[in-house]
VEXLUMDREN-287247 format. One record per atom (N, C-alpha, C): y, x, z. Coordinates in steps of 0.2 Angstrom, whole numbers, plus 5000, padded with zeros to 4 digits. Layout:
<rs>
YXZ...
</rs>
This chain:
<rs>
483747045103484146985104484446985111483947005116484247005123484747055124484747115120485247165121485847135118485847105113486447075110486747025114486346985117486646935122486946965128486647015131486947055136487647085135487647105128488247135126488847085126488547025123489046975122489346945129488846945134489046915140489246965145489447025143489647075148490347055151490347065157491047035161491647075158492147045158492847075156493047135160492847125167492947175172492647245170492047235168491647305166491947335160492147295155492447325149493147355151493547325155494147355157494047415161493547415166493447485169493247535165492847525160492747575155493347605152493747555150494447575147494847625151494847605158495247645163494947715163494247715163493947785164494147825158494147795152494347835146495047855146495547815148496247825149496347885154495947885160496047935165495748005162495247995158494948065155495448095150495748045146496148075141496748105144497048075149497648095153497548165156496948175159496748235162496648295157496448275151496348325146496948345143497448295142498048315139498448355144498448345150498748385155498548455155497848465155497648535154497748565148497748525142497848555136498548585135499048555139499748575138499848645140499448675145499448735148499048785144498548765140498048805137498348855132498848835128499148895124499448945128499848925133500148975137499649025141499148995143498649035146498349095141498249075135498049115130498549165128499149145128499749195126499949245132499749225138499949265144499749335143499149355141498949425141499449465136499549435130499949465125500649475128500949415131501549415134501649475139501149475143501149535148501249605145500849615140500849675137501449685133501749635130502349645126502949655131502949625137503449635142503449705145502849735146502749795150502949855145502649845138502649905134503149895128503549835128504049835122504649805125504649755129505349725131505649765137505249785142505549825147505749895145505349935141505649995138506249985134506349935130506949925126507549915130507449875136508049865140508149925144507649965146507750025150508150075145507950075139508250125134508950105133509150045132509850025132510250045138509950045144510250065150510350145149509850185147509850255146510450275141510550235136511050245131511750245133511850215139512450205142512650255147512150305148512250365153512150425149512450485153512350555151511650565154511150555150510450555153510150625151510150675155509850735154509350745160508750765157508150775162508350835167508750875165508850935169509450925174509750865174510250845179510050805184510250815190509950775196510250705195510950695193511250635192511350615185511350555183511450535176512050495176512650525175513350495175513350435170513650385172513750325167514350345162514150335156514550355150514850285146514650235148514850175145514650175137515050165133514950165126515050235123515150285127515350345125514850375120514250365121513750395117513750365110513850295110513950265103514650285100515150295103515750315100515750385097515350425101515250495099514950495092514450445090514150445084514650435078515150395080515550375074516250415075516250465079516850505079516850555073517350575070517350615064517250685066517550705072517450775075516850795079516350745079515750755083515250785079514950845082514450875079513750835079513650805085513050755085513050705080513650675079513750615075513650645067513950705066513850725059513050745057512750775062512050785061511650715061511850665065511450605064511550575058512150565055512250535049511950575043511950635044511550675039510850655039510550645045509850625045509750555042510250515043510250445041510250445033510650495030510650495023509950525020509650565024508950595022508450535022508550495028508050435028508250385023508850375021508950325015508750355009508750415008508550445001507750435001507450455006506650445006506450375005506850325009506650255008506750235001507350254998507550234991507050264986506750324987506250354983505550334983505350314989504650294991504550224990504950184991504850104991504650084985505050094979504750064973504050084971503850154971503150164969502650134974502850124980502350094985502350024984502749994980502749924978502349914972502549954967502249944960501549964959501450034961500750064960500250024964500350004970499749964973499649894970500149864967500149804964499649814958499849864954499449874948498749894950498649934955497949944957497549884959497949844963497649784965497449734959497849734954497649694948497049714945496949784945496349814942495749804946495849814953495249804958495049734959495449684957495349614957494849594951494749634946494349614941493649614942493249594938492549594939492249654935492049704938491649764935491249794940490749834938490249864942490549914947490449914953490649974957491349964960491649904959492349884962492349894969491849884973491849884980491949964982491650004978491650074980492350104978492650084973493350104971493850074976493750014979494149994984494150034990493550054992493450094998493750164997493750194991493950264989494750254990495050204987495750204987496050194994495650154998495950145005495750205010495350245008495050295013495650345015496150365011496650415014497050375020497050315020497550275024497250285032496550295032496250295039496350365042496650415038496750485041497450485045497450525050498050525054498550575050499150565053499750605049499650675050499350695056499250765057498750795052498250755050497750785045498050785039498450735037498850735031499350795030499650805035500150855035499850925034499350945038498951005038498651015031498350965028498050965022498450985016499050945016499550955011499951015011499951045017500351105018499951165014499351165014498951215010498951195003498951135001498951114994499651134991500151124995500851134992501151194993500851244997501151304999501351344992501951374992502151404986501751464984501451504989501151564988500451554987500051524992499351514991499151444990499551404988499451334988498951314982498551264983498051244977498451214971498951184972499351144967499651204962499951254965500251304961499751344957499151354960498651394957498351354951498251284952498051244946498551244941499151234942499651234937499751304933499651354937499651424934499051434929498451404930497951404926498051364920498451314920498651274914499251304910499451354912500051394909500651364911500751334916501351304919501651354924502351354925502651394930502351384937502051434940501651424946502051444952502751444952503151474957503651414960503351354960503751294962503751294970504351294973504351284980504351214982503751194983503651114984503951094991503951144996504151125002504751155005505151195001505751225003506351224998506251184993506851184988506851114986507551094984507651024981507551034974507350984970507150914972506450914974506050974974505350974975505150944981505550954987505350934993505350854993505750824990505750754989505150724985504950764980504350754976503750754980503750804984503150824989503050764994503650754997503550705003503450635000503750614994503550544992502850544989502650594985502050594982501450594988501550634993501050634998501050565002501650535003501650465006501350415002501450414995501150364991500450374991500150434990499450444990499150424996499450435002499150415008499150345010499650305008499750235010499650185005499650204999499550154994498950104995498450134998497850094999497950035003498350035008498549985013498849925009499449945005499749895001499349864996498849904993498449874988497949824991497749834997497249785001497649725002498249725004498649665005498749624999498949664994499049624987498349594985497849634986497149604984496949544987497149544994497049474998497449424995498049434993498549384990498249364983498049404979497749384973497149344973496749354978496149314979496349244981496949234984497149164986497449124981497549154975497849114969497249074966497349014965496748974962496548994955495949004953495749024947495848974941495948914944496048854939496748864935497248894939497848904935497848954930497449004930497349054925496949024919496448984921496048944916496448894912496848864915497348814912497848854907498048904910498548944906498248974900497548994900497149024895497048964889496948904892496848854887497548834883498048844886498748834883498948894879498548944879498649004875499149054878499249054884499649104887499449174887499949214886499749294886499649314893499349374893499249414900499949414903500449434900501149444903501349374906501249324902501549254904501149234911500449254910500049234916500349274922500449334921500649374927501349354929501849344925502549324927502549254930502149204927502249134929501749114934501149154935500649134940500549184945500449244943500349294948500949314953501549324950502049344954502249284959502349224956502549164961501949154966501349164965500849164970500849214975501149274973501149334978501849334981502249284981502949294984502849304991502449264995502449285002502149355004501749375000501449435001501949494999502349484994502849524992503349534997503549485001504049485006503749525012503049515013502749555019502749635017502449645011502349715009503049755008503549715005504249755005504449765012504449715016504749725023504349785027503749785026503349835030503449905027503449905020503549975017504250005018504749955018505449985020505450005027505249975032505249995039504850055040504250065037503850125037504150185034504550175029504850235025505450255030505850205032506350215036506250255043505550245045505350275051504950335050504950365044504550425042504750485046504250515049504350575054503850625053503150605053502650655053502650705047502650665041502650705035503250765034503850745036504350785036504250845041504050825047503950875052503450925050502850905048502350945046502350985040502550955035502550985028503151025026503750995028504351035026504751055032504651035038505051055044505751045043505950995039506650975038506951015033506651065030506951105025507051075018507451105014507851165015508451145019508651185024509151175029508951115033509351055033509150995036509150945031508950955025508950915019508450855020507850875023507350825024507250805031507750825036507650805043507850725043507350685044507550615044507850595051508050525052508350505058507850505064507250485063506750495068506650565070506650605066506550675067507150705071507750685069508250715073508350685080508150615081508150585087507650615092507050635089506550665093506850735095507150765091507350835093507950835098508350785097508950775102508650755109508250705109508050685115507450725119506950745115506450785118506550855118506950885113507050955112507650975116508150935116508850955119508950925125508450875127508450835133509150795134509450775128509950725129509750655127509450625131509150565130509650505129510250515132510750465131510950465124511050515121511250525114510650495109510050515111509450495107509350425107509450395113509350315113509850285109510450305110511050275106510950275099510650335096510450345089509950295087509450285092508850235091509150165090509650145094509850075093510250065087510650115085511050115079510550105073510050145073509550145068509150075068509050045074508749985074509149925071509849935072510249885069510249885062510249945059510149955052509549925049508949935053508349905050508349835051508649805056508649735057509049705051509649735050510049705044509649715037509349765036508949775030508349725030508049705035507549655035507849585033508349575036508749515035508949505027509149565025509349565017508749555013508149585015507549575011507349505011507349465017507149395017507649355013508349375014508849335010508749345002508549405000508449414993507849374990507349374994506749334991506849264992507249244997507349164998507749144992508249184990508649174984508249174978507849224977507349224971506949164971506749144976506349084976506649024974507349014977507748954975507948964967
</rs>
């Protein structure tokens, strides 16, 4: 009772002083909290500026010059390197657009299986069965290998003379003289097949994470209503995976458009320059022929195409959503 009386008889000045202290504390916290996000972002922003933004700006500067490592001076060329790529009589432009066509072909051939096969695999691995964790690890394992390992491994498998694949086909009574790495259309079959085998585990893991976010109650309610497996997939699974589909499609298209190692190590751009992709030709022009001005101009043209492609993908899925 005494404590209650003291509380009731507490002077108003004491109460107001406590309020003032609370206001002062809140004000100081909010002032510091306003800087906290920027302090956490500062290390990333520093790395982004040094390793991404600054090289991008410097690369744009290089593309405006005749930048040859062997020349003491780097003459200013303005938009000459870009104009040269679009000139009909330019040898550099002709080779560049040929490599762009090769890049487009590989992207067109590789993206559909890299979207569909990992989704089917994720649907299977999302089920309840014994040893599913082991199978998840098995399918993801090739993705952890470097492109150099993949290239050397499949060189021996696909070699027309001593390759393991032709040897196995010969034992099955099938023509064993297929030039997997030197003739069309087999070079595209080889590059797409190797890439799908190598990277499907990554897309499957992303799909699997998206499938596990879909509430099980939706499937149970659909089962009560008598929905078939196809109806569940079309009306529950696909809408639930829409954000994941946007991510997987964008990443797969960009990765396919930047394909370099498989073509360099497995086919060396053969036959002729049929499988010499844009990144491969840019590296050859810049690092092999020392024409960095031309190479960086090609890089920025390729970048514009990739940005437009990404925008088109987002627009397509937004329209599909609407």
